[in-house]
C-alpha positions as CSV (number, residue, x, y, z in Angstrom):
1,M,-58.1,-40.2,-6.6
2,T,-56.8,-39.7,-10.0
3,R,-57.3,-36.3,-10.0
4,I,-55.1,-35.6,-6.7
5,S,-52.3,-37.5,-8.2
6,L,-52.4,-35.6,-11.5
7,V,-52.8,-32.6,-9.4
8,L,-49.7,-33.6,-7.3
9,L,-47.7,-34.8,-10.1
10,L,-48.0,-31.3,-12.0
11,A,-46.9,-29.7,-8.7
12,V,-43.8,-31.8,-8.5
13,M,-42.9,-31.3,-12.0
14,A,-43.4,-27.2,-11.5
15,S,-41.0,-27.7,-8.9
16,A,-38.6,-29.6,-10.4
17,M,-38.7,-27.1,-13.3
18,Y,-38.6,-24.4,-10.9
19,L,-35.3,-26.1,-9.2
20,V,-33.4,-26.7,-12.6
21,H,-34.1,-23.0,-13.5
22,T,-32.8,-21.8,-9.9
23,Q,-29.2,-24.3,-10.3
24,Y,-29.3,-22.2,-13.9
25,Q,-29.4,-19.1,-12.6
26,S,-27.3,-19.9,-9.4
27,R,-24.2,-21.3,-11.7
28,R,-24.8,-18.1,-14.0
29,L,-24.5,-15.9,-11.4
30,Y,-21.7,-17.5,-10.1
31,T,-19.5,-17.5,-13.2
32,E,-20.3,-13.5,-13.6
33,L,-19.1,-13.1,-10.5
34,D,-15.9,-15.2,-11.5
35,R,-15.2,-12.8,-14.6
36,A,-16.0,-9.8,-11.9
37,V,-13.6,-10.4,-9.6
38,A,-10.8,-11.7,-12.3
39,E,-11.8,-8.4,-14.1
40,S,-11.1,-6.8,-10.8
41,R,-7.5,-8.5,-10.0
42,R,-6.5,-7.4,-13.8
43,L,-7.5,-3.5,-13.2
44,E,-5.8,-3.3,-10.1
45,T,-2.7,-4.7,-11.5
46,E,-2.9,-2.2,-13.9
47,H,-3.9,0.4,-11.7
48,Q,-0.3,-0.1,-9.9
49,R,1.7,-0.6,-13.1
50,L,0.2,3.2,-14.1
51,Q,1.2,4.0,-10.7
52,V,5.1,2.9,-10.8
53,E,5.3,4.6,-14.4
54,K,3.5,7.9,-13.5
55,R,5.9,7.9,-10.1
56,A,9.0,6.8,-12.9
57,Q,7.6,9.8,-15.1
58,A,7.7,12.4,-12.4
59,T,11.0,12.4,-11.0
60,P,12.2,16.1,-10.4
61,L,15.4,15.1,-12.2
62,R,13.4,14.4,-15.6
63,V,10.7,17.1,-14.9
64,E,13.5,19.9,-15.3
65,R,15.5,18.2,-18.2
66,L,12.0,18.2,-20.2
67,A,11.6,21.3,-19.1
68,R,15.2,22.5,-20.1
69,D,14.7,20.4,-23.8
70,K,11.5,20.8,-24.8
71,L,10.2,24.0,-23.1
72,H,13.4,26.4,-23.3
73,M,12.6,27.5,-19.8
74,R,16.0,27.7,-17.4
75,T,16.4,28.3,-13.8
76,A,15.6,31.8,-12.3
77,T,18.2,34.0,-11.4
78,P,17.9,38.0,-10.2
79,A,19.6,39.0,-13.5
80,I,16.5,37.6,-15.3
81,T,13.9,38.4,-13.0
82,H,11.2,41.1,-13.9
83,Y,9.6,42.5,-11.3
84,V,5.7,44.3,-11.7
85,T,3.8,46.9,-9.5
86,A,0.0,46.5,-9.0
87,D,-0.5,49.2,-11.8
88,G,1.3,46.3,-14.3
89,K,4.4,48.4,-15.2
90,P,7.5,47.0,-15.1
91,V,10.4,47.9,-12.6
92,A,13.9,47.4,-13.1
93,A,15.3,44.2,-11.8
94,P,18.1,44.7,-9.3
95,L,21.8,44.0,-10.8
96,A,23.2,40.9,-9.5
97,A,26.0,40.9,-7.4
98,P,29.5,40.6,-8.2
99,A,30.8,37.2,-7.0
100,A,33.5,39.1,-5.4
101,A,31.3,41.2,-3.2
102,G,30.3,38.0,-1.5
103,G,27.1,37.4,-3.5
104,R,24.8,39.6,-1.1
105,R,23.6,42.4,-2.4
């Protein structure tokens, strides 16, 4: 009878240790999940902020101003357009029509 009691006591102790270990793992995983959800929220907020900033930076007026000021670009007009043929030789650009002629060529 003593052997059976001893075996049952060891089984109960092993079961209790396994239960404690399982609860510890459960709490640890729940804490990791909570941290991951918080990080996800933070990253989503950051993504939304960056999307708003990107839209603000890409307005046509701002892009045009940067192209003009920093890149020294200008709007293309017929007077500064150079046409290139298939063989790579430039062709003289047609002259811009005077304003008095109604703006047509």
